[in-house]
N, C-alpha and C positions, 0 to 999 in steps of 0.2 A: 790908502789901505790901512786897516786897523792893525797896529803892531802886535806881533805875537807875544804872549805872556802878559800883556797889559790888559787888553780886552779881548776875550775869546768868544766869538759867536758860536752857537751850538746848533747842529742839526741832529735830532734824536730819531733813532729808528727803534720801534718797539721790539722787545725781545727779552728772553730770559737772561738774568745776570750770570747764570752759571751754565756750564756744559751739562748735558744730560745723556744718559745711555738709552738708546732706542733700539728695539728689535725691528729690523727692517725686512727680514725674511724668516718665515716660520713654516716648516714642512712637517705636518702631521697628517697622515694619509688614511683615508677611509675607502670603503667599497665604491663610493661615488666620485672619488677624486678624479678619475680619468675623464669624466664628463663635466667637471667643474673648472671652467677656463680660468677663473680668477685664482683659484687655489693652485693650478698647475702652471700659471704664467711664468714664475721664476725658474722653472726646470725644463730644460730643453736638451736634446742631443742632436748631433750632426754626424753624417757619414760621408766620407770622401773616397774616391777611387781614381787612382792615377792623376791626382791633382785636380779632379773635378768633383764639386760637391754634388752628391746624388740624393741626399735627403736631409731635411730639417724637420724633426718631429718632436712632439712632446714626449717626454720619457714616460714609460708605462708603469702604472701602479699595479702591483700583484700582491697576493698573500705571501707573507714571509715564508720562503721555502723550508726554513729550518723547523717549521711547525709540523712538517711531515704529512701534509694532506696530499694524496695522490692526484686529486682533481680540485681545482680552485672552487668549483661549485659545492664541494663538500664542506668548505670552510664556513663557520658561522659568521654572522654579521660582526661579531665582536673580535674576530681574529685580527691579529696585527698585520698591517699592510705596509709596504715599502716601495721605493722606486726601483725598477729594474732597467738596466741599460745593457744591450747585447752587442758585443763586438764580434767581428767575423775573422776567419782565418786569413792569413796573408794569401793573395792569389798565387796559383800554381800555373806555370807555363805548360800549356797542353802538349807541346812537342817535346820539351826536355824533361818535364816533370819537376823542374826546379822551382823553389819558392821565389817569387818576384818581390820587389820591394813594397813594403807597407810602412808608412810613416806613423810615428807615435800619435799624431793628431788626426789620423784617418777616422777614428771614432772618438768623439768628444762629448762629455757631459758638462752642462753649464748650470751654474747657479747665478741668477741675475738679480741685482739689487734694483729697486724701483726708480732711483734717481742717480745720475752720475756723481762720482766722488772726486774731490780735489786731492792733490798731494797733501800729506800730513794727516789725513783722516785716520783715526784710530778705530780698530775693529776687533771683534772676536768671532771666530767661526767654530761652530760645533756641529758634529753629525756622527751617526753610527754608520759603519761600513763593513762590507764583507764581499767575497767573490766565490763563484763556483770552483775556480781553480786559483791557487795562490798566484799573485801577480803584483807588479809595481806599476804605478801611474804617476807621471809627472804632472805638474800644474802650471798654469799660465794666468796672467792678467789680460783680459780683453776689454774692449769697449762693449758694444753689443756682441752677441755670440758670433764667433768666426771672424771677428775683427781684432787681431792680435796686437797687444801692446808690449808685453814683456814676459819673461819666463820666471818660474820658480816662486810664485806668490805664497804658496803653502808648502813648498818643497816637494819631495817625492812621497807618495802614499803607498805603503805596503799592505796589500789586501791579503787576508787569509780566509780560510773556509769558516772561521768563527767570527761572530760579530765583535767589532772593536769600537771603542769610543775615541773620537778625534776632537781635540780642542786646541786652538792656537790663536793667540792675540798678536797683532802687529800694527804697523803704521804704513800707510800707502806711500810708496816712494814716487819721486817725480816721473821715473820711467814707466812705472805701472799706471800712474794716473793719467798720463798724456803721451801716447805713442802714435805710431802710424795709423792705428785703428780709430783713434779719437779718445774721448774722455772715458775713463774706466767705468764699467758698469757690470762686469761679469767675471766670475772665476771659472776657468776651464780645467777639466781633468782629461788628460790624454790617455785614453783607455786602449789604444792599439800599441802601446809600449810592449805588451806581452807577445805580440805577433801570432797569437792563436785565438780561435774563437773562445769567448768567455762570457759569463754573465756577472755583472757588477750590481750590487745593491746598496742603496743609501736610505737612511731613516733618520727621524728626529733632527731634521736639518734646521739650524738656527744661525743667523748672522745678526750681530748687534754692532752698532757703531756709536762712537762718542760724538754726539751732535753738538758742535760748538755754539756758544751764545751768539746771537746776532750782534753785529757791530753797532755800537752807539757812536756815530760819527761826529767828530769835533772839527770845525773849520779852522785850519792853521794858516791858511793863505788865501787872500782875496785881492784881485787886481781888476779894476774896471776898465783897464786899457789906458790909464793916465799916469800910473805910478811907475816911473823908470828906475827907482832906487833898488829894485830887487830883480831886475832883468838886465841882460847884456847880450851883445852880439860878438861872437868870437870868429874872426876872419882867418883866412888862409895864413899860415905861418904865424899863428898864435897872437895876432894883434887883436885886442878886444876893445870895442867901442860901445858907446851908449846907444840904446835903441831910440827910436823916435815915436812920439805919440801924435797922431794926426786924426782930428775929428773923433776923438774918444776911442781910438784903437791903436795898439802898438803895431808899427810897421817895420818890417825888416826887408831890406833889398839884398838879394843874392848877388854874388860877384859875377862879373862879366868874363867868360872864358876866353874872350878875344883880347882882353886888356892886359897890359904888362904892369904888374904891381911891384916891380923892383923898387926898393927904397921905401916902400910904404909899409909892408908887413915882413916879418922876420921868421927865420927858421927857429924851431924850438931848441935846437942844439947850439945856436950861436952864443958865444960867451958875451958878446956885446951886441951892437946893432950893425954888424957886418952885412953888407948888401949881397944878396944872392939872386940869381935869375928866378923869376916867378913862373912856375909851371902849374896851371890849374888842372882840374879834371876829377877831383875826388868829391864824393857825395857830401863830405863834411867840410868842404872849403868855406862854407858859410854855416854857422851854427847860431841858434837862438837858445839861450839858457834862462831858466827860471830858478832863482835862488830860493830854497825853502828855509824856514827859520830854525829847523832842527834836522840832524842826520836821521836817516831811517835804517833800521837794522834788517839783516837777513831774515826772511820769513814774515816780516811785518807787512800788513796789508794797508794800502791807502787807495783813495779815489781822487781823480782829478777830472775836471770838466772845463770846457772852454768853447767860445764861439770863434770860428776861423773861416778864412777864405783867402783868395789870391787873385791877382790880375790875370793869370793864366792857370789853367788846370795843371796840377803838378802833384807828384807823389813826394812824400818826405819820410824820413826815418826818425825813430826816437831812441835815445840812449840815456843811460844813467851816468852822471858824473859826480865826483866827490863834492864839488862846489862850483859855483859860477864866479869867474874872476871879476874884479872891479873894472869899470871902463878905463881904457887907456893902458891896461896892463900888457906888457910885452914879455912873454915867457923867457926868451933867451936873454934879453937885456936885464931882467930882474933876477935871474939866476934861480928861479924856482917854478913850480908847476902853476898852470893857469887852468883851473877847472878840470882836474885830472879825469880822464875817461875811465869808466869802470866796466860797463856792460853795453853790448851793442843793440839789444832789442828790448827796451823797457816796456813799451806798449805796442810793438809792431810798427807797421807803416801807417801813416796818416795821409789820406788823399785829400788835397785842397782842391776846391772848385771855385769858380767865379761867383757862385751863389753862397751866401753865408750859411753855415750849418753849425749846429751845437751838438756835442757828443760828450759822453761820460765814460771814463775807463776805470776799471778796478784792477789794481796791480798788486801782486805779492812780490816783494823784493827778493830776487834770487840771491844765492850765496855769493856770486861774483860781484854783486852790487852792494854788499854790506857797507854801510857808512855813507851811502849816497846822499847828497844834499842839493842836487840840481837835476831838473828835468831838461833834457837837451833835444832839440830838433835839428836834423841835418837838412839843410835847405838847398843843396846844390845837386840833387838827384836829376833835375830837369836839364842841367847844363845850359841854362839860359838865364838872362837877367829877369828877375821876377820880383814883384812885391808880395810879401806874405803878411797877413793881418791876424792879430790875436786880440781877443776881447773877452771880458767876463771870465777870467781864469780863477778857478777855485780848487783848493786842495784840502782833503779831509784825511784825518787819521782816527783810529779808534780812541775813545776816551782813555783807555788803559795805557796808551802810549804817550800821553801828555805828561811831562815831568811835573809831579805834584808840588814839590817844594817851591820851585821858581814861580809856578802859576799862582799859588796862594800868596806868596810874599809880595809879588808885584801887584796883585789885585788889592791887597790890604793897604798898600801905600797910596793907591788911587782913591780910596774910599772917602766919600763925603756923605752920600745918602745911599742906603741899601734897602731894596724891597725884594720880597719873595715873589714867586710866579703868581700868587693870589692877589698881589698888589698891596700887601701889608708891609709897612716899614719894620725892619728888624735892626738890631744893634750891631751884629757882626755877620760875616759871611757864613753861610751854611753849605753843606754838601749839595751839589747839583747846581741848578740854574739860579743865578741871582741877577738883579737889575741894579748896577752900580753906576751912579751918576747918569742914569738914563741909558746905559749900555748893558748888553748881556754879558755876564761873566760866568764861566763854568768852573766850579771848584770840585776836585775829586775828593 
């Protein structure tokens, strides 16, 4: 494997170097808007009754009622138009005459963005609004309309009979971005909060988002299945051993739940090497860890890919650890941690089959995994002895996350001949891709 900071291979993905503000929803309405499916696609309303959805409709475009036309047909072509959403009265029990329950979300108006958003997306929402009767409406974050994720994305909206201007900027939270409904794509207005029939109006609707630059990926780790210096196997009771490389792939054998490992592996709480009875059964009794050359921060995005298979079909789990311990490390005996666990679900479950498969994961480091420096696989989910194979492991981070000073210094020390990407020899390293002693070196 090429050592990090000495020679860094580069994978470039085309994209803007800077974030840009993009208007993703624009609502300006004309007399033909009701029949224009593309124009009306972002704007929908739903109606529920006793927990059952009874209608999903495009919201209706009407002439602005404040213009005073008794009949819409009297309005000229140039008259201002807006979206109208009608809510109903709370139902009344026919026998008792009492008002029965109506939920705030029994009438909802949705503004839908064209593509799902990730957590951390920055946005600005603007619109004009009014109602026939003064009323308040709460707001929610949804995936597609009627697939609720979280409450309160825009707070509570107080409608009056007069037109008002709304503008709010924010950053999509993790709960808003990914909830039970799926990935965020809609803002919902709960228009039955008022509990009476009402007409709500929206106009000049605009949603802009800060579209981040596309990642320029830099390869920081590469293992063709033969380099054992950056991987380790952490067994039950924190004994760590060296992985094996067989026929160009790293092989890890999971522990046998029927075997007694007393005297072989040790508890993490043991002051020395005191023997304790071995009781297996945890998914993480066998762990395979990949040591990265640098810690990763909360919110940092990285990609990793690998080729993998097993002797038996088996599910595995992924975790984030602070680091991978060196082979032979016994946590209790050495009085310190060995690859400290940080987060239980780095990239979800990984299903191994007997047929080799190759997959790539893109991961954003959660707050709980800040400082992680090892990708960990739990290999005892099957609860049987099994051989797991890993090959062609690659890890990438964005070029902005590569420490510049170390990168440049180490590269300068290695210099004999330098060429640019056009094949011309140059005297010193330049920003971007260089060919140093026949190898690719990226300088920020």
